[in-house]
N, C-alpha and C positions, 0 to 999 in steps of 0.2 A: 508254678502256673504256666500253662501253655496257651499261646495266643495264635490263632489262625485267621487269616483274612479270607472271607468267603465271597468277596466282590462287593462293589459299591460301598455302602456303609455297614455291611454285615460282617460280623466277627463271631468266632467261637472262642470263648474265654473259659478254659478248663482249669478249675482249681482242684485242690486235693479231694474235695467232696461234692463240689457243685459245678455245673456247667451252665454258663450264660451265653445266649445267642442274641445278638443285636440285629434289628432290621432284616428279618428273613424276607426273601423276595424270590420271584420267579424270573428265570432268564428270559431273554427275548424269544427263545425257542419254546418257552412254556415249561421248561424244566426247573426243578428246584435245586439250587446250588448249595443248600444248607443241609446236606445229608448227615444228620446227626440227631441225637437225643439231647434234650435240654431240661434243666430244672427251672430256669427263668428265661423269659423272652422280654426284651426291652425294645419297644417300637418308638422311634423318635418322631415319626411323621406318618400321616395317613396315606395309604395307597389303595387303589382298587383291587390289587392282588393280595392284600393282607390276609384275608381269610384262607385263600387257596395256599398261600405260602406257609401259614401257620399249621394248616392241616397236615403238611408233609414233615413236620418236625416230630421226632419220636418222643416217647414219654408223655407225661402229663404236666407240661410246664406251667408255671404261674406267669400270667401275662400282665405286663406293665405297659400302659399306653398313654402316659401323660405325667404332668407334674405331681409331686407329692413325696412323702417319705415312706419307704417300705422296708420291712425286714423279712426276708424269706430264706429259710435254710441257713441261718446265721450269716447271710449276706445283707449288708445295708445298702440300699439303693435310694438315692435322692434324685428326683426328677425336677429339673429347673426349666421354667418357661423361656422360650426364645422364638425366633422366626426364621423362615427360609429365605427372607429377603430383607432389604433395608427399609421397607415401608410397612413395618409392623404386621407383616403377614398378608397384606392386601393383594400381593401378586401371587405368591406361591403357598402361603399358608403358615401355620404354626409349626414349631419344632421343639422337641424336648431334649435338653442336655441331660445326660445321666452321669452321676458321680457314684461309683461303686467301690465298696470295700470288700475285697476277696483275698483270702490268705494274707492278711495284714498289708496288702498293697492297695493303693488308691488309684483307680482307673477312671478317666474321664472320657466319655464318648460324646462327641459334639454333634452327631447326627448330620442332618443336612443344613447346618448352620449357614445363614446368608448374610451375616453382619458381624462387625467387631463387637466384642463384649465390653460392657461397662465395668468400672472398678467394682461396683457393687456385685455384679454377676460373678466376677472372678473371685471376689472374697467369699461368695456363697459356695462356689465350687471347692474352695479350700486347697490344701496341698495336693499336688498331682504327681504320682510316680510315673504313670503311663498315660499319654495323651493320644487318643484316636481322633485324627484331624482331617477333615475334608480339605482338598487342595486344588481340585480340578476346575473351579470357576464355573461361570455361566449359570448353573443352578445351585451353586453353593459359593462360599467365599473362594477367592482366587489365591494364587500362590503368594502374592505380596501381602495380602491380608492375613493369610495363614501364618506367614513368617512373623508378622507383628504379634499375633496371638501367642506364638511360641515364646517370644521375648516377654510378653506380659504375664503369661501363666508360669513360665519357668519350670517345666516338667523335667524329670530325669530322662524319660524316653519319649520319643515322638514316633508314632506309626502313621504315615499318610494313608489316606483312603479317598474314595470317590474321585478317581482320576481316570483318564483314558486308558483302556486296555483293549486287547484284540477281541474281547468277548462282548463289547457294548458298542452301539451306534450312537450313544448319547454324546452330545457336543461338549466334551470335557477336554481340558488341557492335560498333557502328559505330566507325569510326576517330576520329570527333569526340571520343569520351571520352578517348582518348589525347592528342589534340591539345590538349584543354583542360588535361590534367594537366601538359603540358610548355610551355604558354603559346604554342601555335602554331595557334590557332583560325583557320579560314577560309582555310587554304592551298589554292590551286588544284592540281588533279591534273595531272601531266605524263605524256605518253605514254611517255617514256623518260628516263633520266638518264645524261648523259655526264660522265665525270670523269677527270682525270689527277692525277698526284702534284702537278703545279704549280698546279692550280686548286682544291685542297681549301680549304674555308673555315677561317678561323682559330679560330672557335668553333663549337660543335655546331649543325648545321643539320638540320632535318627536311624530308625530301622525300616527298611523297605521289605515288605512281605510279598511273596508271589501270589498272584490272583489265580483262582481255579480256571479262569477262561479269559 
């Protein structure tokens, strides 16, 4: 499986036979950064640009936009309800966590999560091989809360997302704050991450991926 970060909470997850894209979006210049075809789109929150961003995705993807259990092209997707804030969504709205099974790997995409997860929510997510985790704070959980979630979920691999990059004016913290919290300072960014069930690390490993902008 190949994982590419497309910016913010958007990833391209390319399995042997299926490609999943999460949270496609338009850049601040109006461009689409998800230049790819997909079989499945998972949207964790509602955005005014959703339709325009989706239209720029190639293929005829199956679109998942909320909680539920789905099986598409032999990929199991479970959407779990959550919020973008600590006030049950009253400030920024609802969020959907996605637990996916692709190529025998368990991937959890937390979207724009804005709060710690309960024990019941963590149990519903189940075993996690790869955790896609917001860390930038302000409009998602911050670095300290993200580090707590890593300890609670205990994934094999953590890929931070939704933090400050040169391509966004959003008020987000840099990834270094999270890396400091988890003791992984100075990690070099990779253009992509290739993983199989057989080469998962034995203990939790943080992978920083390059943003396209």
